[in-house]
Every structure is written in structure tokens, then in C-alpha cells.
N, C-alpha and C positions, 0 to 999 in steps of 0.2 A: 759324532754330532756335528752339525753344520756350524760355521762361524760367519759372522759379519765382520769384514775387515775394512778399515778406513784407509784411504790413500795416504801416502807418506806426509803430504803437506796441503792437500786440497780437500774440500768437503765433498768427497765422492766415496762411494761404497762398492764393495763386491761381496758376493756370498760364496764361500767355499763349502760345497756340499759333498763331502767325502762319502756319505752313505749312498750317493748316486755314482760313485767312482767307477771308472772303467779301466781295463787293462790297456796298455799301449796298442795291443793287437786289435782292440775293438775300434781303433781309429784308422787302421791301415786300409788302403784302397778307397780313401775318402774322395779322391779325384781320379778315377780310373782312366780318364781320357788324356791326362797330362802326359805330354811327350809322345803321343802316338801319331800325330799328324806328320805327313811326309814333307820333304823339302820341295816337292813339286809345286811350282807356282808360289813359293814363299817369297813375299816382298822384302824380307829382311836378310835373306841369304846373300853372301858374296856373289857377285855376278848379276844381281838384280837391281843394281843401283839406279837405273833409268826409271824404275817403277815407283820411286819414292820422291818426295820433294828434294830439292837441292840440299845437300848436307852442309850445315853451318860449321861443323868441326869434324875432321876425319883424322884419327890417330893412326900413324903408320911409322913403324921403326923409330919410335921415340920422338917423332915430329908431328906437328899439327898442320893440316891442310884444310881446304874447303873446296866444295864443288863449284864449278862455273857452268853456265848453260852450254858451253862448248865442250866441257870435259868433266867427267865424273872420276873421282879418285878410286882406283882399284887396289886389290890386295891389301886391304886395311886390317887393322887390329880392332879398333872400336870406331863406331860411326854414329854421329848425332845429327838429327834433322827435325824440322817442325812436324808435329803430328798432323796427319792428313785431315783429321776431324778434330780440330782443337777445341778445348773447353773455353779458352780465351785466346784473343788475337791482338797483335799490336795495331791492326787496322781497326780503328774505333768507329765501326759502322753501325752500332746500335744507338738509336735515337732515344733521348730522354723523353719521358711522357710529359704531357701538358699539365694542367691544373689537376692535382690529385693528392690524396693523403698517402698514396703508395709511393715509395722511393725506388728509383732505378738510376743506373749510370752506365755508360758504355762499358762493354766487357773487355777492357784493356788488360793485356797480360801476354804471357808466352807459354807455349805448351810444346815440349820437346821430347822426342824418343831417343833413348841411348841404346844402341845395339851393341851387345857385349861380346859378340863373336860373329865372324862371317860364316861359321860352320853350323849347320842345323843339328840339333840334338845335343849340343854342349850343355853342361851343367856347371854351376859355379863351384860345387864341391869337388869337381874334377879339374879345376884350373890349377896351373902351376903357380909357384911363388911370384914369378914375374907377371903372369896374367892377372892374378887377383890384386896385386899391388898396383898394377897399371890401371885396373878398373877403378880402384879407390882414388887414384890421381885424376882420372876422368871426372869422377863425381865432384872432386874438389874444384877442378877447372871450370866445369859447367855451372856449379853453384856460384863461384866468384864472378863468372861472366854475367849472370843475371842479377846478382845482388847489386851491382853497380848501375843497373839500368834506371833511368828516370821513372819515378812513380812506383817502383817495385819495392814492396815492404816485407815480402816473405817468399822464400824459395822452397817449395815442397818437392822433395826428392824421395821417390818410393819405387818399390818393385811389387808387381802382382805376378804370382806364379801359379798357373793352373786356372781352369775355367771358374771354379768355385771361389777363387780369390780375385776374379775380375779380369783375367788375362784373355783377350780375344784371339791372340796369336801365340803359338807355342814357342816360336824362336826366342832365344834368350834376350831379354831387354828390360830396361827400367824406363821410368818416365820422370820428367821434371815439369812442374807448373809454377810459373812465377806470378805471384799475386800482387795486386795493388793495395792490399790490406793485410793486417795481421790476423790470422784465424782466431776466433773467440777462445778455443781451448788453450792456445799458446798465450793469448792475452791474459787469461785467468791465471795461468801458471806464472807469468811474469809479474803480475800484480801480487800474487802470494809470495814470490821470491823476494820482491822489493820490500815486503813487510817483515822479512826475516833479518836477523842480525848478520847471518852468514849464509852461504849457499847451501840450500837443502840437498842438492844433488851430491855435493861433496860429503855431506853427512850420510846420505844413502850409500855412497861408495864405502865409507868406513863401516857402516852397519852390515852391509851385504858381504863385504870381504870376509867377515868373521862368522857368517851364517851358513847353515846347511843348504841354502839356496844357491850358493856359488857353484857354477859349472866349471869354469876354467878362467885363467887369467894369464897374461903375459906382461912384458915390461911396461906396456902403455895402457892396457885396457883390462876390464873385468867383465865377465858375462855371468848373468844370474837370472833365475826365475824370480820375478819381483813378488814381494810379500802381497802387494795389491795386484793380482793377476786377473785380467779380464776373461781369459780363456785357457784351456789346457795347453801346456808347453809354451806359454808366452815367455820370451827371453828379452831382457834389456842388456845393452852393452854401454858401459860408461868409461870415458877416458880418465886416467889418474889425474892428468893435468886439467885445470879448469880452462876450457876453451869454449867459445860460444857457438862456433860454426866451423864447417870443414875448412874454410879458408885460413883458420888459425892452426891447422894441423901440419906438422912437419912431414917430410917424406918418410921418416922413421915411424912416425905415428900411423901413417897410412899403410905402411907395410904390415905393421902389427895389427891394424884393424882388419885388413884383408885376411890375415892368418886366422884371426879369431872368428870372423864371420864364416870362413870356409869350414872350420871345425864344428861350428854350431849346425850348419847345414848337413854335414856328414852325420851328426848325431840324429838329426831329424830323419834322414834316410834310414839309418840303422834301426831306429826305434819305430818309426811310423810308416816306413815304406816309401811312398811317393806323395807326401801330403801337399795340397795347395797351401800357399802361405803368402803373407804380405810382409815386407819390411819397410820401415819408414824412418827417415832421419828427422829428428826434432832439433831445430837449430834456429838461432836468431842473430843474424849478423849485426843488427842495429842495437843489440842489448848485450853488453859485455857481462852483465849479471847472470845471463842464462848459461846453462851448462849443456853442451851438446850431448845428445844421446841417440842411440839406434835401438829400435824396438822391432822384434820379430814376432809374428803371431800366425801359427798354423790355423787354417780355417776348418776346424774340426767340429764346431758347434754352430747353431743358428741363433741369431738374435731374434727372439719371438716377441709376443705381445708384452710380456713382463719387462723385458729389457727396453723395448721401445717406449713403454709407458713410464718407466721409472728412471731410466739411464743407469740402472744397477745391473751388473752382470752376474749370472750364476755360473760358477766354474766347478765342474765335476772332478777335477784333478787338482789336488793341492799343489802349490808351487814347490813345496818341500819334496813331495813324492815325485813330481815331474823332474826335479833336479837330480834325484837319485837315479832315474832312468837315463837321463841325458848324459850323465857323466859315467854311466856304467857301474855305479856303486849301489847295487840294489840293497834295500833294507832286508834284514834277516827273514822276515815273514814273506818276502817276495822271491827269495832265491830258489825255492822249490816249485815255483809256479811256472808252468810252461808258457812261454811267450812266442807266438807264431808271427814272424815278421814277414 
């Protein structure tokens, strides 16, 4: 029978509809075009630096450089530059309207692309320890760089992988958008957190650590399929230590974060093949009450009329069942079922 589950501490709901459940193999091949584009004419590859805006931060051999009009940094490890088609811009060239009941303001902000490898076709699950921990340090550095900018109140750091997840270019990259406001979902979370006597995310950590939804953990982080899951194989990652944003994370925490992120992505590949996915960092540098978390969501289902109408998601794979697949510990009734990967 289906279940209606309520969010841990928000007035939001999801529906777990196990009678509509699918095998993991039913989700494979969800984005068949992922990774098939060639490196020819790729703007993000090493050697194509002149084809992008000037890089604001170039990571090379443990040091940080930047491009100049006269010279582009070559042979880099990670490269960050303004998006060629930004959602927001530090150039406040949008005019406010005249007398009107409608409100608008200049589209001030920053939109940056983070190129995660100079080599075309790389995947995060194939990164070495030094590469994946290096990327986590880039994430922290870029978050801190924009958190301190005037009028910036939220830094959205996210990855789209695959066309169905919103990626228009296959070359490995993430994006950062620095906003002059706090997004309403985060504002609602923060309001609910402030009405609690203690951090609800710390409570979630304790609940999920002892639950069948736990996938893996290490010295600093825990990964689990949340009780309130919006879609099949959604995963949350929480730090043991209460920190509000990546800027609070030590090098050791970042190393452990990279390790656990890489293992989750390996599980996705093992179970789902080559799924499109998004991951998003939820963080609030201005609010120490907030608890940093990372959420991953494979794009295996479509938000249709019901979801758009109600804001309630129907999930055909229970988080408990998803966890059993992701950690390779199949339930007895699943062990004799053939799974075609």
C-alpha cells in the first residue's frame, strides 16, 4: 500500500507508491546521450581557454591563478570563469519599472562555471583521492569568495549531469550562482529551524544513522536515502559536525566529503547505468543555526500535473528499498530477481 510521508520538520508531503515500484533496471538508460559528445570544439577542454570568458580562478599544482587579457593559464587542474550566458550579472543594467503594482529590481549577482577537469569524458566517480578532495576545496573556495561580496545573501552551488538534468554541455562541470536574496525554500527551513529548541538536522543525523536508509558513512559524514524522498534514489549527505556552510569545513572534512560523494556516484553507475542527476549544496553562511547538507537526485521521473499542482511528489521507489540497492544489500525477496544493469 502507498504511504503519505511528512517532511522531517516542514509542512511538506511526499507519497511513496510501492505498488507502482520499478526495478533499478527499469531506470537504466534514462539519458542515453550522456557522455557521447566528442571533445571536438568543446569550449571546456584544456587548450580551448581563449573560447571562454577570462577565468577568475585557475587551480594548478596547488596554487590559484587568474587569466589576464594578455595570458590565459594553461595545464590547469580546475578552472572557474563567468558563465557566458549568466542568469545574473554584477553589471546592474536592468532598469526598475515606473509606477506599477508589479515589483522588479536589477538582476544583480554572479554566475560562474567550475570546470572540474581539462580532459573530456572524465567522471567524478573515476577521480583519484587528490582530485576529488581538490574539487571539494575548490567548492569551498568559490563559495567563500562570493559569500563575502556586497549584497550577496545566498550562494547556490550545484551540478547538472546529463541533458535530462539540465546540462547543455557534457564536459564535467558545476555551476555557482550568487544571489542577492535568500531563496524562499531556505528561508522556510531557517524559520522552522529557529522555532526548534535544537537543530533538526542534527536530530535527522541521529535518526538516519540507526535506520535501514543509511547507505554509508565515514569519520565526518553520513549518506542516506531520506525518509522524505522526492524521487527514486534520492540521497542526502550530512556532516557529523554542525557547520552551516562549506566555509566552515576543515580540509579533513572536505577529503571525507569527496570520498563519500564519489562512492554514491559509483553506486548510481552500478545500479542505474548512466543516469542524469543533479546535486545541490544547501548552505547558509549568514545563519549559524543552519546545518549544511548535500542532496543528490537522479532524474528518473517527471514532475507532471499533480506535482506542479500540489507541490507533493510521488515516489515509486521507497527510500528503504533504494538504500538496499545502493549499498548492495538486497532484501531476501530481491536476491533471486535478475537485475540487468
